[in-house]
Steps between C-alpha positions, in 0.01 A plus 500: 500500500617850442676657798355266760596696805677380808215655702255264331731205546540560870124516550426181306624282785235647730205474266590220261196311383455147634250304291301196597234419240540282195295683237628752245530800722593339832368772724684598814368375833330810629561421866880545481459875536175676421506703181357790695805500726745462211359798314496736797863602449716607210749223565220245512352611168839528335598160632187343355576655160855372529356153548308536173828566321672188632351263241701658219754254355850463634641350181851474646406171667388271219680204655262476796155558352388195695500701822149544634522859621214712369725786402784568253338274234803424279445276200708232325501712186868509401581131536161402358594670173786419265725756668632298794516166679529448875732215592284407799274203427216626719473848351135570424573624148568139406131418553426738214791387285407131522125563480411363844347811657156419639203657674574336835855640530488659844755777479587658167155457343300567814682785666530742210122478456440529872739790551377720217134451589589578859662822382183588307287440810733693727493796261120497515510488880732796503281706268192425712662597830745785438229767522450423870855612576482841673595791275754618755683175426453473122381789285214468252737535206726228637203270542409550136857435395528184709165369377620550146818307577296211639282498189807498275639210702178308440548551127862387517409186692227421247757545224739257668214250545381518139855486367563184704164318514303650214165675564389490864188589700460874546403592856270798454415501871709446809378170641523464878644208689160366600353513149312171438671266256188500282559869435857438389426297188675732257566446133816604321490831317558501126822626347336832412337537842828438683719731295233770480468489878877525549517805273190651664649470849827657388325788328280560803806497725667759276193723516418451866817592683823347375785748508651601168845431639499325834878501529508881502362502856768372735261481796167353385608402151744225581354160430212627291359383171442805284337582166802397294506151655127462439554602138783250460285213629218615274739462207607154616137385540399634159801331339400164642136552397602568139733199477442164333433314825213727603358647177323188374771373266600228747252218447615292798246671729225538241263268689576620852171633637327580827205290619257741334668442163688830488827451311793620712726567202382690193426344165748584229460875444523675168811693402336831587441390860860383535632827359269700726638321805858568392409864430397530865854394596649760267282774645575400860874497430491839332312637799772361724776658288328839482430519872805325646756504220730744676466333838601149387815458293733219404812479713815655352808484719875502458708196592491603867122525511481877491200644317591657165153632426302351223514342155692788342798434726811383318697381800270233640609142561246256347595212731477699821190694393309183423627315806390777735155522342401187694764482772424783740614507864235620741696813581517599130133480404474864400784456251302257287236680293427190297322303772123541503391236750717307741519339842754610760416238765621187320718188498806643328729269695326194359528631145867582549574155641331335201704701248841516666755227417571231755873560480676247720815713511314746723469417867275790605142388433385858453701518179383186329157377410325187385539511120134401493341701218654405165429691181410271210698477180192622316504821702876541454453463124230771501740785580625702205855547379676837530388583144136463608430179310373171641776237514260206474197498269365163612593137550531204267271199506675352803391803704855553627727600212477876445439665166766770506444844351830546319444875461502540880865399538411232753747215555377181667841364605861591566653729761562874496853625444451829686275666756168618361436834668240774503563853375562600862764229550292245690596142419188330370672175403859435606774345292432129449119531511310256282407689183124459530520752786714756318380804302156490657292804592542673840173363640635147460788574736268666752256208502698177457783345699681260265798272535826694511339829602616684809255544781450861603800656671479579869563323826583139423424576136686496172516123457458349155182294504553134404182300442674196352440172682821516704508879518478699821136586418422169329277203563767276652448507874230761462206284615207731412698824490615521140365635173325229302541701178860621529379861536355717774261790484704812577228764472447707817833390647789717615836485668535420868302261718164341430309683770450833329168684535355551153173611347292234324383661175154384392438741213732743324490739209624243250187291567286791380723556196451140392124510558491808276714344227293182499174692476633723221614193310139379498341838428755684287822303437641777280486754783826687564408496870555125507860539387554800727434289809680195366806718442478652847542147635781414257691824544507457876610138444798623299420320174414625150150635448249449222511762227715756682839552659832328434485157335123530476301186428224496241142524620275216389161597361317170542278495809601148602871581464457813712317305769778242504755777560292640786481157660873443463584839647260457790642156578838662558414836654251355750674168552446339842244772586193273507371594156585210274292238686188708430605643162554167326163380627306807397671498157402137441860390444528229765567220251785697349670583828363306798397158370854374452823433691729772630875479460826617650862406513618151595545542875624140522799583284838665544706694250368514146226246571333748736408717201287233337138616476302256713138438587431594861141386530200415284205735539133449416265795482168316479203701624665760716401838363367567850528351846208276596242649734572353847279196551404611849339814356304296245380268776355802682365686197301274267476779240877531470609326180845339479738597220494270200738205529508466879 
């Protein structure tokens, strides 16, 4: 969340919601502390609102989504896509990857549903009770603002629910704990009803009290959702609504209907309806740019992380600018104008442990991790070369052998004869690096730890990472603490120990840029605006742009070719940021990317044999566009239809 204040965090412990019921909204037991008492003081009211915020995702802890706490709500999104593979056999993402997820799963499936509906209920409770707080404690204008925040949170929780489970029941009234079960037989909303309601709530929140810029008020603004965040989530919701999975083009859910016969997903719409939905995305993005375009900006820093002010700067460092866009220490939040929505209270230490090498040369446990989250070879291949071209255009019939783009300058084998350095002198790939890791774009070096690369300098740092079988970071003697792919995710990491307090970014400016480009590609693929925003991304990344600048690349004119470029660019720019799991599903490309094995290096080999492309695990997509509805909820609510295939 944006600027989630330490004041809010300190109050949460006093007023954190304890739930006891087993239906959607899991109301709080009202005898723990009467609502009348809670809302008699400013701290009580603020603490209750803080509790409503706690169900926002903490995506730094995707290793432990099995935990049954009702807050933080991380998902298995990165390792359940083709980006990464956890070495741990019991990681919940594997249930998705091997098509064994089911409606009776008691943690991952159940607790995301339970938590987000609890958040929706708690927001309603807050809105119903805040007016009883004395005005000498909370002013009328603050009450309006806080109500609007709670309403926006409801919309965000509905968005997370629909994104994960498909259309869900819409709770138009705030059911009480003693509501008879017969009155809780609720049907699922349709796609249109759910997305329209999300947008409606966000628009109402904007009009009913959200601040234009919550972060401008250092006293009451910290921790607040504001109009820009509501607009960003409106864009995200509209983008999903317009996509293949939800717009009627996906036939898998064509027969899914409520008990009264109402189809939950639309029939195949005509082209005009599809274009109209995408035009709504374009309009919402342009509203965002016109109202908040000067407030939010891509990060441009020098090699030391100092701001160099905007896209016209000539002295920015692409590697460091991109790296700092998602890796922000808590004490540097105001330096990052790219973050729109993020969570400060998070599990950064878990994320850092997963991504830091288990280097057995290091005795201090604070300076080595578990080597648990391995990037796949498919994701490694997705990064561009320094000339902006894709190194790999596909794979041969065996699914392993790459089809090399000769124009890119990519070399699959051999070792470098010199250091490959950035323009600022940073060593991207040291002498002796395997050639497939040389001459790649700056984002590759910020995101991927590969064999032969130095770990970040700092205390106990500077070691060359060796993922070969007998290497100091290899499988031999590693038990479960080794990379199963021969790579590690490096994104969000920095020098020093693995206990650094970082911000967990949930939505940033690049997300909005890609929503805009995708919508323009559907509505007006010849628009110059599409290339303007594509080139903003590429310029910051330090690679050639399309149709302008040095070594410019030609702009395709075919709509499908343009969309393919957008997808490729988004896969890199927003890698490991919880987008690809949902993107590939909503694009209808699961057979192309998810219904097949993932690969890596040969972690059972030493020397040259390590660099043999090897299958890590077979994956089967099956029916998993959405999570199943928890079976316990269906047992209670006889009108609640299960997703097709479960």
